[in-house]
N, C-alpha and C positions, 0 to 999 in steps of 0.2 A: 494577771495574767503570766504564767508559768512561760519565760522568753529562754532559747539558748543562743549561745555563736559558737566557731569554733573559728581557733586561730589558726591557720593551716601553715605550718614553718616545715619544710622536707628535711631540715638537720634534726631540729629538735621535737616533730611531730607535739610540739603543743596543742592540747584541747581547754578550751574555756566554753564552763557553765555558768549560765546567769539566773538568778531568779529573785523573785520577791523573799524577805526572809519568811513573814507570815505562811507563804504558798508553798515553800522549799516541801518536796515529797523524796525520801529515800530511793524508794524505789523506781521513783523515774529518773532519779540521777543515775543510779547503778545502771539503769538500762539504758540510759541514753549514751554513757561511757563504754559499754560491749558495744553499740551499734555503730559508736566512733571507731572503734578499736577493727572492728569487722569492716567499715567501710573505707577506713587509709590504710588495711593490709598489712598491718604493723608487723602482722605476723602468717600472714599467709593464709588463713582462715578460711574456712569455706561456711558461710550461716547453715547453710542445709546440714550441714555434718557435724555443729558445733552442739556439745551441751556443755553450758558452765553452770559452777555455783558462784557466786562472790562472797565476799568477804568485808564488809565495812564495820568498822568501831561507832556500832551507834550509840551506845551511851556518851562516848564524847562528842560525836555529832551534834546530837541534842541537847547536853550540856552547854556546848559552846553557842548551839542559836539562840539557848531560853536568858541564858548570861548577855545582861546589856555592855558592861563594862568590858567585853573579850571581842576585840577588832578581829585576831587573827591568830588560824591556827595551821597546823598542817598534822594530815592523818594517813597512813598509807589506805590505798583500795588492793585488793587481794582479786584476781578471776583462776578459778582453776578449770583447767580446760581438760575436761574427766577425757573426752575423745582422744584427746593428745597429750595426755598425763603430764601436763605444761603447766606452772604458775605465773601468771602475770603478775604485776607491780605495777602501778601506777605511785608517784609520789603527787598527794593535793596536796595545794594553798588555800583555804581560805578566807576570804576577806570581809568583811561587812563594812559598809558605805552608810556614811552619814543618813544618807536616803533611804538605809535600811532595806540595801540592795546586797543582792549574799552573790561574790564571785569565786567560782572556783576554778583555780589552773591546775592542770593535770598534765603529767608528761609519762611517758612507759619508762620501765628499767627493764631495757632490753639484754644489752651486751656484757659483756664479763668484768667490765672496769666500773659498770654502772650497779651489777648487783655486788659488787665488792665493797662500793658505797653506802649501796642502800644497807648491807649486814650491818654497817656501823652505826648507822640510822637507826636501824632495828634494834640496834643494845640501846642506842640512847634514847629511843624512844621509851623501850621497856623503863629505863628507869625513872624517867620523866614519870611514866604512869606511877610507879611506887612511891614516888617520894612526893608530889605535886600537895597532896595535901597539908605534909608536915612542910614544906615550902611553905606553904600559902601563912600557915600559924604562924611564919615568923614575923616580928615588928618590922617597919619601914628600915629603922637602924640596924636590926639584925641582919636584915637584909642585905645593906651597906659592907657592914661589919665580913658578913657572910663572901662579898664577891671579893671584898681585899684578901681575904684567907686565901679565899681560893685563887688567886693571882701573889701567892706566896709570901706579903704583905705581913712582918711582925709587929705582934701588939703595940711596940712602941711608935712604930709606923701608921697605924692605924691611926694609936690616939692623937699622933701630931696632926695628920688628915683631917680628925673629927673635933678636932681640939675641946677632946674630954683627956679624963684619968687614965691611966693604965688600967689600975685597981678595974675602972667602968667598964673596960675594953675586955677584961679578962671576965667579969660576969656578963658580958654578951656573949663572948666566947664559948663560957659553960651552957648558958641557954642554948645556942645555937647548936651547940653536941647533941644535948639533951632532946630537942624537937625532932631533929633531923634522925635521930641516932644513929650517929654515924663514926666510928669508931679512928678514922685516920683521916691527914687532910687530904689523900689523892681522893675518899670516896666522898669526902666534902665538895672536892673540885668536881667530881662526875655529877653530883648532884645541883652543884652549882649550875655547872654548865647546862646541863639537860633542862633545866627550868627554866632559866633563860634563854635560849633556843629556843623552846617551844612556845614560850610566851610573848617574847620580843624579839628577835631576830630571828623570825624561821625561815622570813626569805630571801637569808642568803643562799638557802638549798639553790635557792634559784637564778642567782646571779651569776 
């Protein structure tokens, strides 16, 4: 049975939605989020005058729910308010518990500072979507080396850390560049950071 709950906080207007993974319905979630948006008057909108169209990245939500290895992710949810010609954006953090419960924590992007942060977040998310398949094709050792490279370590530094020869490090580096199709260390840094952020460290957005 679907359950929902709201965490009321006047400073951050956090909204929390809870459901069993197998019972989760995207349309129900979007409707609940919109209703909470209206109920908490985050934008002073009137339900009777509101026409909205929501945009949720359905394929990513489906992939997340169907993958038993993924426990946490974040995706933005948009509501376009046609009557007000305004777009509202929610950060959403999705977590699957050991009991197969899905907890989605949401908070709105409302101020100029938040929207500026969100623009950076959106670019990061776009970079993640473009590179995630290639990044997942890296071996564990290649991911370790890619992270070290993104942190500015030299081939020799990496060899010393991993107790491998410098030639082995160089071979891994060539393989990483080919798999990720990147042409510079800056591009590699963006890819590594985006994938680490959304796969492992997405909760930092909410800290």
